N, C-alpha and C positions, 0 to 999 in steps of 0.2 A: 109369514114365512119363517122354516125352522132353520134356524143358524148351524152353519156347520161346525162340528169339534174340532180344533187343530192345537196341538201340544207344541209349545217352544220348548227346546229341549237344549240342556247345556249338558257336558260330562266332562267331570274332573277325573282323568283317567288314573291319575297318579296320588289321588285322594290329598289335595294339597288343603281343600278345605279342613280336614279333621287334622294334619300335621301342624300346619299354621295357625287356625283360628278355634280348633276343637269343635268344629260341627259336622256332626253324623248327616249322609245323604240316606234318602234322598229329599233334597230340600223344595218344597211343594208351594205355590204361591208367589204372587208379587211382594207383598211385604216380607215373606222370608227370603226371600232370594236378595232383596234390597237389604235387608238387615246381614244377610251373611257375607255378601259383598263388601259392604262396608267395614266389615270386622276383618276379612280377607285382606282389603286393602289396606287398613291401618297396622295389620301384622305384618306384611311385605308390600310397598308400594309398588313396585317392579313386577307384581305376579299377573300374567297374564291372563290366568282364571278370571280373576275379578273384572278384568274389563270384557271377559266374555260375557260373563254374567249381567253385567251393565248392557251391554249391545242387547241381549236379551229380553231384557226387561222392557226397552224400547221399542224392540219389535212388538213384544206384548201390548205395550201400550196403544200400539198403530193397528195391531189386529183386532183389537177387542171390541173397536166399533161396528166390525162387519161380521165377524164370527163367534161363537163361542169358543173361547180361547182359555188354556192354562199353562202354567210358566211351572218348570221341574230342572232342577239340577239334580243330575246323579253321581256318585261317587265310587271309584275305583277303589284300587288297592296300592301301596306304595311299592310293593312286589313287581307291579305292574304285570304282564302275563295273563295266563289263564286265571290267577286269583283274580286280579281287576275286571278281567269279562264276564266272569261268574258273578261277581258282586254288582256289576253296572246291569247285569242280565235280570237279576232278580228283582232290583231297584225297578227297573223297568215295567218289567211285572206288576210289582206294587202300586206303580203311579197308574198303569192302564187298569188296574181292576177298581181304583177309584174315579178316575177319571177317563171313559173310551174313547180316545181319540178316534179319528179317521184318518188323519195324518198328522206329520208334525214339519216342522221349521228346524233345523238342526243347525245351532250356531256352534263352530269350534274355532279352536285357535290354530288350526291347521299343523299342529303336532300330531301326538299318538291318539289322538281322541278322533280322527277320522277311520282310524283301523277299526272302530265300534261300528261302522254304517252298516256292514253284512247281517250284525245281530238287530239292529232298529230296523231294516228293511224285511226282515223275517216275522216283525210283529206290526208294522203298522208302514203307510206311504211315507215316503219323504218327499213334500212338496219341493223344497230347494235346501241349499246348505250355504248357510252365512258364514264366510269364512274372515274372521277377524287377524290382521296384519298390524304388529305394533311400528310403527314408521321409522321409528329411532333402529329396529333391530336391522333394518337392510343395511344399514351404514357400515361399511367395511370395519372405518374405528372403532365401533362400539360391540363388535363380535368378542372381543376379550371378557367386556362386562359380562354378555349372557354367559361365557364359557364359567367365570367365576359364580356367578348364581347359582349353574346347575351343579358346581362342584360342591357348594353349601348343602346340598340335599344328599341325605345319607346313602341312598343307593350308589350313586355316582362316585360320591366321597371313599364309599369303602371299596370300590373298584380301583380308582385311579392312587388313593392312598395307602388304603388298608395292605391290598396284596403285597408291594413291594415293601412295605415295614414289615409284614410276618417274615418275609423272604429275608431282610436283614437282620432280622431278628434272630432267625433259626441259622443263619451263617455265624453270628457271633457264639451262640451256644452249641453248634458243632465246633467251631474252633477252639472254644474253651473247653469242649470234653475231647478233644483231640481226634474227633469222628471222619474229617476232612470235609469235603464239599460233596461228596458223593450222595450222603442223605438229605442233603438241603435239594439237589438236584432231582432225586426221586419225589420228595414231596411234594415240589412245585409242578414237576412234571403230571403226577396222579391227578394234584387240582386241578390244572388245565385239561386233562382229558375227560375229569369227572364234568367239569363245568361245560365243558365245550360239546359234550353228547347229552347236557340235560339231565344226565343222572341222578345229581343234587335235589333236582327238582322232582322227580319220581319218586327219590326216598323219602323228601321231606312230604312228599303227599299221602306217602304210606303211612309215616309214622304220625301224620296231622289225625288220622280214623285212629289212632289211640287215644282212649281218652281216661286221665291219670284220675279219679275222685274217690274219696271215701265212701262216695253214695254207694258203690259198685262194689260188686262182690269180688270183681276180678283183680280188685288190687290185693288181693291177698298172692295171688300169681304174678301180679308184674313186679312185687317187691323183690324177692328172691332172683326175678329175671335182671333187675339192676346190679342186684350185689353179684351174681354170676358174672354179669359184663365187667365188674369193676377187677372181680379177682382175673378174669381172663386176661385184661389189660396187665396186671402185675406178673402174670404168670408168662405173658409174652416178653416182657421187661426180662424177668429172671432166665429166660430161655437165651434171649440176646447176649447177655452180659456172661452166661456159662460157654455160650459158643466164641465168643473173644476171650475168655479164658482158656480155651481148649485150641486157639489158633488158627480157628477155622477161616476161608477166604468169605470174602462178602455176601457171596452168593449160598453158602451153606449156613452162615450166621443170622440170613435173612428167615432160610427155610427152617431153623433152630425154634426161632421165635414164631413162626406161624404154628409150627406141630404144638407147641406148649399154649399158645393160644385156643388151639381147636378141641382141647380137653372138656372145657366147659364154654364156650362161645355159642356152639350150636345150641346147646340148652336153653342158654338165655333169648335165642331167637326164637325155640320152639316155645319156651314157657310165655312168651308176648302174644304168639300166635294161638295158642290157648285161651290166653285171657280174652284175645279180643273175640274167639268163638263164642265163649259164654256171653258175653256182653251182646253179641248179635243174634242169641238164642234168647236171652232176656227181653229184647226189643223187637224179637218178631221178625228180625230181618235174616230169613233163612237162605234168600238170595246171594247174599254176598258170602256165605261161607265157602261155596267152592274155590273163589278166588283167595281166601286164605288158605285153603287146603292146598292149590298151588304153591304159595309162599313156603308151606311146609314141607312138600316134596322137593321143592328148590334148596330148600335149606341143607336137607340131609345128603340130597346129591352133591351139593358144593362142598361140603363137610368132608365126602366120600373121595372127590378130586383132588381137593387140597390136602387131604391126608395122606393120600399116597404121592403126590405130587412131592412132599416134603420129606417122605420115606425114600423115594428115587432118587433125589437130590443128596441126602447125608449118608444112607446106606452105611451107616457105622457099626452096624450088627445084624444079626440074622432075626428074621427071615429077612433077607436081601429085595428087592424090588429091582426088577427090571424096567425098561424103559417098554417092552413086551406090556408087562402086567399094568402099566400107566396107561398104555394105548387103548388095553381091554376095557381098562373103568372108566375111561371116558366115552367109548363107545357104547359101552353097556348104559352109562348115565345119560345119555342122550336118546336110546331107546326108551328106558325108565321115563325120562321126561315127556316123551312124545305121548307112550301109552297112559301116563297119569294125566296129562293133558287132556287126552280125549275121553277120558272116564269121566275127569271131572264136567267136561262140558256136555257131555251126555246126561250128568245128573243135575246140572244146572237148566238146560232146555226142560228136563222132566219137570223142574221144580217150577218153570216159569209156565210151561202151557197148561198148569192147573190154577194158575191165579186168574181172577176175573179182571180183562185186560182191556175188553171193549169199550168204545167211546171215551178213552182214556187220551190225552194230547200227549205227544211224543218230542222230549226235547234232546238236544246232542249235550255231550258234557260240556259244551262250551257255551250252551245256553240258547242255541238257535231252534226256533219252533218247526219242526219237520211236519207236522200234519197230526190227525187223530185216526187211532186204531178202528178199521168198521170190521174186520173179522180176525180169525186166530187160523192159519193153515196148519193143522197138527202133523200132517201127513208131512209136509217139508219141513216141518219146525220153522215157520215164519209168521209175522203179523202182516196185515193186510192193512197197508196205511192208505189215507186220502191226504195227498198236499193242501197248503193254502191254497191253490190253483185248480184245485179239483182232480186232480191226476191220481191214479192207485198205482202203487208199487207196494215192494216185499221188503221188510227188515228180518234178517234172523234173528233166532229167539238168543241163540248164544251171544250177543252183542249188547243184550238188555243189562244195565248195570244197578240199574235200581229202579223200584215200583213202590211208590206211593199215592198220592192223588193224582201224580202223571207219571210218566216213564221216561227213564232217562237212558241214553244208548250211547255207547263207546264208540263214537264218531271222529 
């Protein structure tokens, strides 16, 4: 009788294995997991992930008598969120390519690991979930110990201690420079706004796509972009100081600084985009060029809006800018943005439709398996996909974000 293949699976979503024991995932096999768990618990005796791995080893030993079983621990990222999910997804694919299990036993510490269950279920059946609870953590008087341990982790330490520390330092600098408390409130509010809406993650994702290497010809373009950026910051500071000498009010002072920065800052952004396009052409990734074309259009339109806004606020000389002029620029920019987006979308659809996509597997940007392409409907600009359950559905060509040995879509 052929034994069924089962996978005993642990997930260290915040990557404590690497941060504390310098062990990279995936950790495959009983001996490798036993050694990794020992190193982790020696590095931190209170680490829950180590106890979870020991529990998984025990389950592995129990199942190995009746099943063809393998043990694996996957690691995510200290940043959590999308970065952790993508890393876990890639490692799970690697494990399943070596050990194509029919189902798995998911061993969890009950924290953020359980958020990975939809990703696991998209690839294989989950027979059961073993939830490990450290008994001492239930007691109320031990809660402060758990909190103190969490505060030692860099992510939580930056949030709890780092942000207040930066605000206090800014207040001290602002008082020393006789700027008052308004600039500090503005910076803190801007940071909270950016953080609250996840703008920093989106900006980080954009800049992480730029590869600065001496081996790339694009470095010649990136270097002047960096120089322009530094000069723009200096020009903004000079504009701010000049406005203060002219005794302009706070709003006009900020407008003066922005107007000075906008002389070279857009060129810095455009050079970065041009450099990335050069890299994409060299790597044969033409599909992604439309996305950076949209970034270029957005840069130009934002430069236009902010420049006219600064002129409208200042109005220190001819030609004077009225509110009607400012409103017209905003409306025209919105129209141009919509037209540009539509044109770039059509270009992207045209590029995708010419690729060989049949029989390729489709994954979402979070790593969820969606199915396999069984055809392309060029008339309706869609992919015909068969789901893991055999159902057919369509996906628009415009949501395809990357095509390699598999297809990634922005869902």
